[in-house]
N, C-alpha and C positions, 0 to 999 in steps of 0.2 A: 598376494595378495591380503594383507591382513585381514583380520574382522572388520579391525574398525572402518579401515576401507571398502568392505564390502555389502557393508549396511550403507554406508554414502552411497556407495554405488546405486542398490538397489531404489534405497529412495531420490538419488537423482532422476532415475529411470519412472518411478510412479510421479513423483513433482513435475514430470514431463506430460505425463499422460492426461495427470488430473485437472479439472477445473478449479479453473483458481477462483476461492472464494471473496467476497465483499458485501460489504454488508451499510445500509444509510446506519450509521450513528448519533445523528447529533443535526439537529437543524434551530436556526435560528431566526425568531420572528422581529429581532428588531434591527435598528440601522446600525452598521449595514445588515444585509439577509444574506446569509450561506445555506448548503448544503454539505456536511461532512461525513464522505464515506470512510470506511475502514479497510485494510486488509486484512481478514481473518482468517489467509493460509500460512502454511508455514514458510513461502519462500516469495520472495521479492519476485514483483510480477509487474507490467505495464498495462498500464488501465486502458490504455489506447481503444476508442470506438465503444466501449462503456458509454453510455448515458444515465442522464435524470430528466425524468418529466415531470412537470409542478404543476398543480391545479392549487386555487384558494377564491374563497367568498369573503364575503362581508357577512351574508346572510343566505340559506339557499344552498342549491348544490353549487362544491366549488366548480369553477370556467379553467378552463385550460389559459395557463400562463406561456408553456415555449418547451422548449426540450435543448437541450447541451449536451453534447456528443463530447467526450475527454481527446484530446489530441494524440497519434499514436506516439509513444516517445515517454509515456509518462510514466515512468516506473517507482513504485509506490513500495517501499521495504516490506515484508514479514510484520506486523502489528501496526504499520504506519496508516499514517491518515494523507486523507485529499479533500480539500476543501476544496467547493465552488460559490466565489462571490459573485454576488450580483454590481453589474455596471462592468466599467472598465472594455480595454481589446480583445475578442474575444478569442481565449485559448490561450491570454499571455499571463504572465504571473501577477497575483492579484495582490493584495498590500499584508494580507497574511502571509506568514512565512512558509505554508503548507497550499496555497491558495493560486485555483485558477479564476480568472474572470468568465464570466457569462457572456457578459456584453449586451443584457438587456436585466431587467427588473424583477424582482420577486416582489408583488406585494400584496408583502405582509406587515402581520400586526398581532399585539397579544391575544384578543380575543377572536383572531379570524380561522374559519376552516382551513386546512392545508394538506392538502396529497402533497407524497413525493414517491414516485416512483422509478424503480432501478432496475436497467436492463443490458443484458450481458452485448457484444461486437454481434450473437449471433437473434437479438433484439426477443432474447426467452426473458421475461419477467424472473429476475435475481432477489428483490426484498420492496416493501411496499409497508408506508405509515400512514395513518391517518388519523391529523386531531381533528376533532368535531366541535368547529365552534360555537359563536350565538345563532339560533338556528339553523346548524347544520344538519341533515339527514341522520338519523343514525347509525343504520350500513354506509361503509365505503362503497361513496358512490361510481370511480372508477376502477375496480378491484380486477387488474390482466388476467384472463389466463394464464394457469398457474403458480401465480400468487394466492397466498393465504392470509389472511388478517382472522381476529374472533375478537370481539370486545370491544369496549368503549374508551378511547382516550380524552376525555372532556376535560381541557386543562388551560387557565389562563399563566401568561408570563411567555418570556422572547425565549429563554434557554429549553429545548427540549431535548429529554437525550434520552440512549438507553441508559439503564438501571443498572445491568450488570453485562459481565458476557456473554451472557447466553441470545437467542435465536427462538424463540418459540413461537414467534409472528402473532403474536396476540397484544393486545392495548396493555398489558402490566409490562412488558419488557421496558415500556417508556415512564419517564416522569416529567418535569418540571424540574430547573434547577439551572444554576449559575453557568455562564457557555465556560469551555474548557475546547476553544478552538487548538489542534494542531497537537493533539493530547487525550490519555487516557479520562472517559469519566469519571465522575463517584459512583466507589463500587464495580469500578473496576479493575482488571490484573492493567501493569503499565504494558507487560510486554514484553517482548525481547528484543532485543535488537542489535543488529552486525552490522556495524562500518570498516570498509575497506577504503582505503585512499595508497593512492600511486602519485608520484611527484618524482618531475628530473628535470636538471638545469639545464638538457640539452646537449651535455658534454657528455654522454652515455654514461650517466649518474644515474641511478633509480634509488630512492626510497621509497620502503610500504609502510603502513600502519594498519593493524589489523585491531579494532579497540569492540568489547560488547558492553551490551547496560542491558540491564545489571550483568556485573561483571562474573564471567564462567570461568575462572584460574583453572588452566591444566589443559582445559578443551582441547581435542585434538582437531584440526581445520583440515581441508584441502582448498587451493588456490585453483580454478579452473582459468584457465586463458586461451585465446581465440587469435589467430591473425584476420580472421574474414572482416572487414568493417562491414558490421549488416547498419544498414539503413532505415527505419531509426534506429539507434542506437539500444540494448535492449531489448531486441525483436524477433531475436532468437528462441529455439527450441529447449536449450538448457539453459534454463537458471537465466533467462536473455542471450546468450551466446549461439555461435554456429555447433554444427554435428562436431567439428573436430575439437572442443572444447574437452570430449570425453576420453583424447588420451593423453591428456594432461595431466591426468591422474599420478602423481611422484611416488616415488617409495620415501616414507616419513624419516625426517634427521632434524636432529634437535635444532633450533633456532631457521629452518627452513622458513620463506617466504609462501611455498610450495603447499609444503606437508608436513605439518611441527605439532605442538601443543603450545597455547597462549600462557605466558608467566600466572605470577600467584594475585596480580591487578587485570586477568583477562585479558591481557593483549600480548602483541609483539610490535616491535619494532625493530626494521632490516633497515639497512643498507649496502649500497654498493657504491665502490667510487667509480671516477672517469674512467672510461674507457672499457664498463663491464659491458655493457648493451652496446650491439649493434646503430649506428646511425642511420636515422630514416625505420627504423620495425615498429611496427604500429599492431598496440594490442587490446583485446578489450577482455577484461577481468571480472570473475566472480568467486568468493569465498565462502566458503558452505561448512557447517557441519552439525555434529548432533546436538540438542538440550539436550536437558537431565530426563523431559520424559521420555526419550527416546524419538520426537522427531525432527525436523530437516530445517535449518536457517540457516538465509542465505543475505547477502549485503546484495545492494543494488549495483548496477553496471558498471564498472571505471573503465574509460576509453582512454588510451594515449596513442603518442606516437612519440618517440624518440630523437 
């Protein structure tokens, strides 16, 4: 095993053991209202089971609106976003490209007090934000055990967003700005994205495309594969795959779709002709690589039957 494979293997094991990191990144109090979550961990993972509870008021202490629990199988890439948008069929894709519909209304407007609480699948408080509106209390009224909040975020405006990549659990993390759904806010980095696409015509052929944004030219990668069909897809312990994925780390080869180096454009394009893959073979796959800072990057899980 080469040193880069060793580093990836260790980081994969750390990613398996480490808790996922999600923050409330933005909320919008204009029509339509929505909450945006961001995956600030170094790996793609399933947001399923995480929940968002909201409160609002025109004056005085905010009152409970409801809780939305994210369906399992909602895989968000590293540095990616998920928007929970009001109305629609609960859990179904919403009008915005990275959104799910909550099925109920967020009763928000520019000057109202708003509280948003993010909880993990174990119901542990993961993040909190309180915008004090007209007549709202100074202290956060429903701060859950395990969460922190300091300062006063008192602002009028529809676009409420994190001002940087930092999460200090203080009002200074937040400001009012133009809405940026499914994208980094002003003052935030764009993040590094890895996309894996696998396709077939059904004749035993296969095409594989790996793309990094911003480009990581020459980056070394490994593609993990599993023949175990997990439902929901992307729910396994190894970057969304089953344990057998760890046995699929192959020796490095130029141009290989399994373990190789990206081209000068930070991509890899591979194609194999009909008859190359046994018919009926089912695979789940994810590509992983080191980013320049030494962290682990991973794509979302791809599922395909040849």
